[in-house]
Structure formats: structure tokens, C-alpha cells
C-alpha positions as CSV (number, residue, x, y, z in Angstrom):
1,M,-88.8,27.5,5.9
2,K,-89.6,26.5,9.5
3,K,-88.4,29.0,12.2
4,P,-86.1,27.4,15.0
5,S,-86.8,27.3,18.6
6,N,-85.7,29.4,20.6
7,S,-83.9,26.6,22.8
8,N,-82.0,25.4,19.3
9,Y,-81.2,29.0,18.8
10,N,-79.4,29.1,22.1
11,M,-78.0,25.7,22.3
12,K,-76.3,26.6,19.0
13,T,-75.1,29.8,20.3
14,F,-73.7,28.4,23.5
15,L,-71.3,25.8,21.7
16,L,-70.5,28.3,19.3
17,N,-68.9,30.7,21.7
18,A,-67.3,28.3,23.7
19,L,-65.6,26.9,20.8
20,I,-64.1,30.7,20.4
21,V,-63.2,30.9,24.6
22,L,-61.9,27.4,24.1
23,V,-59.8,28.2,21.0
24,F,-58.5,31.7,22.5
25,C,-57.5,30.2,25.8
26,S,-55.0,27.7,23.7
27,C,-54.0,30.8,21.9
28,Q,-53.3,32.3,25.0
29,T,-51.1,29.2,27.1
30,E,-49.3,28.0,24.2
31,P,-45.4,28.9,24.6
32,Q,-43.9,31.7,23.8
33,K,-41.3,30.6,21.3
34,T,-38.1,32.4,23.0
35,S,-34.5,31.0,21.8
36,E,-34.6,28.8,25.2
37,T,-37.5,27.3,23.9
38,Q,-36.5,26.4,20.5
39,P,-35.8,23.2,19.5
40,N,-32.0,22.4,19.2
41,K,-31.3,22.5,15.6
42,E,-27.7,21.4,16.3
43,T,-26.6,18.3,14.4
44,E,-23.4,16.2,14.4
45,S,-22.0,17.6,11.3
46,E,-21.7,20.5,13.0
47,W,-18.6,18.7,14.9
48,I,-15.0,17.6,14.1
49,T,-14.2,14.3,15.9
50,L,-10.9,14.4,17.3
51,F,-11.0,10.6,18.7
52,D,-13.4,8.0,17.8
53,G,-12.2,5.2,19.7
54,T,-10.8,3.1,16.6
55,S,-8.1,5.4,14.5
56,T,-5.3,7.8,16.3
57,K,-5.2,9.6,12.8
58,G,-4.2,13.3,13.1
59,W,-2.4,12.6,16.5
60,R,1.0,12.7,17.4
61,A,4.0,13.8,19.6
62,Y,4.5,17.3,20.3
63,N,7.6,18.4,18.4
64,G,7.2,15.0,16.6
65,K,6.4,13.3,13.7
66,S,4.7,10.0,15.3
67,L,2.6,9.1,18.3
68,P,5.0,8.0,21.6
69,P,4.4,4.6,21.7
70,Q,2.9,4.8,25.4
71,W,-0.4,6.4,23.8
72,V,-2.5,3.6,22.5
73,I,-6.1,2.6,21.6
74,K,-7.2,0.1,24.4
75,D,-11.1,-1.4,24.6
76,G,-11.9,2.2,22.4
77,M,-10.4,4.5,24.8
78,L,-6.9,6.9,24.1
79,T,-5.4,5.8,26.7
80,F,-1.5,6.2,28.2
81,D,0.0,2.9,28.9
82,D,2.4,3.5,31.8
83,E,4.0,0.0,31.3
84,Q,5.1,1.3,28.1
85,K,7.2,4.1,29.7
86,K,11.3,3.5,29.1
87,S,12.1,4.9,32.7
88,D,11.5,4.3,36.2
89,A,12.0,8.2,37.0
90,E,8.7,9.3,38.6
91,H,6.6,12.3,36.8
92,E,9.5,11.7,33.8
93,G,6.4,13.3,31.6
94,G,7.3,14.9,28.0
95,K,5.6,12.9,25.8
96,D,2.1,15.6,25.4
97,I,0.6,14.9,22.3
98,I,-1.1,17.3,20.0
99,Y,-4.3,16.9,17.1
100,A,-2.3,18.0,14.4
101,A,-5.0,18.1,11.4
102,E,-5.7,20.9,12.5
103,E,-5.4,24.5,14.4
104,F,-8.7,25.7,15.9
105,D,-9.3,29.3,17.3
106,N,-12.9,29.4,18.6
107,F,-13.9,26.4,19.6
108,E,-16.3,24.1,21.5
109,L,-14.5,21.2,22.7
110,Y,-15.8,18.1,24.2
111,L,-14.5,15.1,25.5
112,E,-14.7,12.0,28.3
113,W,-11.6,11.2,31.1
114,K,-10.6,9.4,34.0
115,I,-7.6,9.2,35.8
116,P,-6.4,6.8,38.4
117,K,-5.4,7.3,41.9
118,G,-3.3,10.2,42.1
119,G,-3.2,10.6,38.9
120,N,-1.9,13.8,36.6
121,S,-2.6,15.0,33.6
122,G,-4.3,18.1,31.0
123,I,-5.9,19.3,28.2
124,F,-4.3,21.7,26.3
125,Y,-5.4,24.6,23.4
126,H,-3.7,27.2,21.5
127,V,-0.6,24.7,21.2
128,K,2.4,26.5,19.2
129,E,5.4,24.1,18.7
130,G,9.1,24.9,18.8
131,Y,8.7,25.4,23.1
132,D,10.2,22.2,25.5
133,G,6.5,21.7,26.0
134,P,3.2,22.7,26.3
135,P,2.8,24.3,29.6
136,S,5.1,27.3,28.3
137,V,2.9,28.3,25.6
138,A,-0.6,27.1,26.1
139,P,-3.3,27.5,28.4
140,E,-4.1,24.1,30.1
141,Y,-7.8,23.0,31.4
142,Q,-6.5,20.8,35.1
143,L,-6.9,17.1,34.8
144,I,-5.6,15.7,39.0
145,D,-6.9,13.4,41.3
146,D,-8.1,16.0,43.8
147,E,-8.4,13.6,46.5
148,N,-5.2,12.0,46.8
149,Y,-3.0,13.8,44.6
150,A,-1.0,15.7,47.7
151,K,-1.4,12.3,49.2
152,M,0.6,10.7,47.3
153,H,3.3,13.2,45.7
154,D,5.2,16.1,47.4
155,L,4.6,19.6,46.5
156,T,6.1,21.4,49.1
157,A,9.4,22.6,47.2
158,Y,7.4,23.1,44.0
159,N,4.8,25.0,45.7
160,K,7.1,26.8,47.4
161,S,8.9,28.3,44.7
162,V,6.1,29.5,43.0
163,G,4.7,31.5,46.4
164,F,1.7,29.0,46.9
165,E,0.7,29.1,50.8
166,N,0.1,25.9,52.7
167,P,2.5,24.5,50.2
168,Q,1.4,20.9,51.0
169,D,-1.5,20.9,50.1
170,L,-3.1,21.2,46.5
171,H,-3.6,24.4,45.6
172,P,-7.0,25.8,44.0
173,L,-4.7,27.1,41.2
174,Q,-3.8,23.4,40.2
175,Q,-6.9,21.7,40.6
176,T,-9.5,19.7,38.6
177,A,-11.0,22.1,35.4
178,S,-9.2,25.0,37.0
179,D,-7.2,27.2,34.7
180,Y,-4.2,25.6,35.4
181,A,-2.3,28.4,37.6
182,M,-4.5,31.3,36.2
183,T,-8.4,31.0,37.5
184,P,-9.5,28.2,40.0
185,A,-12.7,26.5,39.4
186,D,-15.4,27.6,41.7
187,P,-15.7,25.0,44.3
188,A,-19.5,25.6,45.1
189,Q,-20.3,24.4,41.1
190,K,-17.7,21.9,40.9
191,V,-18.7,17.5,40.7
192,L,-15.9,15.9,40.2
193,H,-16.5,12.1,40.4
194,P,-13.4,10.7,41.8
195,A,-10.5,8.9,40.5
196,G,-11.1,5.6,38.4
197,E,-14.7,7.0,37.5
198,W,-15.6,8.8,34.3
199,N,-15.6,12.6,34.3
200,S,-16.4,15.0,31.1
201,T,-15.5,18.1,30.3
202,R,-16.1,21.1,27.6
203,I,-13.9,24.3,27.0
204,L,-15.7,27.4,25.2
205,F,-13.0,29.6,23.9
206,T,-13.8,33.2,22.1
207,P,-11.9,36.7,22.6
208,E,-15.0,37.4,24.7
209,K,-15.1,35.0,27.3
210,A,-13.9,31.4,28.0
211,E,-15.2,28.9,30.1
212,H,-14.5,25.3,31.9
213,W,-17.6,23.0,32.4
214,L,-17.2,19.8,34.0
215,N,-19.8,17.0,34.3
216,G,-22.4,19.7,33.2
217,K,-21.2,21.9,35.3
218,K,-20.2,25.6,34.6
219,V,-17.2,25.8,36.8
220,L,-15.1,29.2,35.6
221,S,-15.2,31.4,33.6
222,F,-12.8,34.3,32.3
223,V,-12.0,37.0,29.5
224,P,-9.0,36.1,27.4
225,W,-6.0,38.6,26.8
226,S,-8.2,41.2,29.2
227,E,-6.6,43.6,32.0
228,E,-7.3,40.7,34.5
229,W,-6.0,38.4,32.5
230,N,-2.7,39.7,31.8
231,A,-1.9,40.8,35.4
232,K,-2.5,37.1,36.5
233,K,-0.1,36.0,34.0
234,N,2.8,38.7,34.6
235,S,2.7,38.0,38.0
236,G,2.0,34.3,38.7
237,K,3.9,31.3,37.2
238,W,4.0,32.9,34.0
239,E,5.6,36.0,34.6
240,G,9.2,34.3,32.7
241,S,6.9,32.6,29.6
242,P,6.8,35.6,27.7
243,D,4.7,33.6,24.8
244,Y,1.7,32.0,27.3
245,G,-1.2,32.3,26.1
246,K,-0.6,34.7,23.9
247,F,-1.5,32.7,20.1
248,K,-5.1,32.8,19.2
249,T,-5.0,29.9,17.6
250,G,-3.4,26.5,17.6
251,Y,-3.4,22.9,18.4
252,I,-5.2,20.9,21.5
253,G,-2.7,18.8,22.9
254,L,-2.9,16.2,26.1
255,Q,-0.3,16.0,29.0
256,D,1.4,12.7,30.3
257,H,2.4,13.4,33.2
258,D,3.6,9.8,34.1
259,S,0.7,8.0,35.1
260,P,-2.2,6.1,33.3
261,L,-5.0,8.2,31.3
262,W,-8.0,7.4,29.4
263,F,-9.9,9.6,27.1
264,K,-12.5,8.9,24.8
265,N,-15.5,10.5,22.9
266,I,-13.2,13.8,21.9
267,K,-14.7,16.4,19.7
268,V,-14.8,19.9,19.4
269,K,-17.2,22.4,17.0
270,K,-16.1,25.5,15.4
271,L,-17.6,28.7,17.1
């Protein structure tokens, strides 16, 4: 057998070493698969659709047997049509609705919504029936026109009754994405699209932590039933409502505050 020349031998050795170095560097630069880099394994089957744009199945009035006539589907949206109102009284309200097909305890809720100039509504959870209305028993993710509501409605008398300073103004506890009358949304994190434009909301609830999200930003968190939570509950608006927030499971609801409302893509995932 012919002995290979030194030049051929050296070239083969060089190429082999270069290949080893390349493979080694490639392994070193591959990202570690942490929880942040793992692919999202979530599937649509984990979500329960509460409103898909075509049916109001499962929805009915709070303390009622059917959906109030003001709540209709228009252009694929669950809409509160104030043209169907039966009274000229401003802010008559009282036509809150619930998704009554199932109660939820720990959950992630997602929906999209818009309200008109001066509009007001809310999203309830852990709703129980048999009360005057959901607000006295269920926590509320506030929906309101932060910019214009106080300009269009006189808040002074009510805000004085609950001890708010500057009672003519919309208090932080009353503003969009706040846990109404309990925990204000962080204005530094809050991105609110103006009246007439769509916003998205996420509510995550577990006994360890509840979170409110607005347009992709987390704007508040709190620990349900903690000492801090109970101190707020027992010293503010809910002091005279012993059952407020005490239930650990219940219905999801939407509030009628006698202004037009639009909701779509309502879905929930059990946690």
C-alpha cells in the first residue's frame, strides 16, 4: 500500500479538527430549553367558548330565565342595544346577564369589548344569584370611558357618599381595568383605547393570585381573601355587603349600565 504524503495527511487532519470544532460550537450556542423557550403547547380545545358571534346559548338575565331583549347579536357581536330600553330613566341598569351554563372557580377569561363615549359596564366573576344584583356579591373588572365619563355624568353625590376625595372626578378605583372599589389599575402599565375602539381583557384567577390584563399589559394583581384583601373589603364600599367576594366559584357576568355595549371572542379556560 502506498504511504500517504504528509501534505494529504495534514489536510485531512485539519479538516477533521475543523469539523469537530464546528460541531462543538454549534452545541454550545444552541439555546437552553427553559420554560420561556419551550414551544406553546396550548390548544384551542382547552378553551370554552362562551360567545362565538352566532349564538347566545347559555346566557340569560341575572335572577332571570331568559336573555333580556336589549341583549342581541349584531354583526357577530354580543350587543346591548339601548334603543330597546323600556324607560327613559338614565342609568336605569338592572339588565345584567350571566353565562349560566357552568360555574367557574379558577380560570383565565378572555374577551374583547368596546363602549361608547361616556359608556360604563363591567365583567363579573364568581357570581351567585339571589341578590339585588351581581355588584353586591361578585368582584368586577371595571369597563368605563375614563376620559369622558365624569364630564358627562355627575359623580359628586355618589363619590361623597363613599368618601372619595375630589368627588367630581372618576376615582382610580372606578377606572377601567380596576378591581372595582378594591384595587386600582396601575396607570404606568395601562394602555386604554378610546371610546368606540376595541380593547382586550384577560382575567386570571387562582387562590394564590388574581390578575387583570388590559390590551396585553398586566395592570394589577392581588391575593384573594388575604389580610390586605379583607381589610379593603371591610372598610370601603363593600363594608355593608357581607357576601361580597366570598364565593370561590360562580358564574361569569356582564353588566348593563344603560349604555350601548359590544363584546366578542368571549372564552374561558379552567386553571
